[in-house]
C-alpha positions, 0 to 999 in steps of 0.5 A: 765646859764642852764635855760632850766634845771630849765624850764624842772624841773618846767614844771614837777612840780618837786622840785630840791631835786627829780632831785638831788636824781635821779642824786645821788647829793645833792640838793645844788649841783643840784641848783649850776648846774641850776644857772651855779655856777658849771659846769655839768659833762658830765655823769650828762648831759647824765643822765639829757638828758635821764631823760627828754627825750631830747638832751644834745644840747637842755639842754645847749642851742645849739639847740632849738629842744628838741627832742633827737637824734636817 
């Protein structure tokens, strides 16, 4: 479901556990976020957008522009 999360992580050669640690969640929880088995809380979406320097719209596929909003 959130293919872009996986793509952004893999583009930076990061394992799931590194991103999970940044978010203060388990690797299993982060894996469920990436595959869409678990809805991502808004606070985590904000943290991911800041971590990757992009917008939430880009993360969830509502925009093809990865640039963050001003």
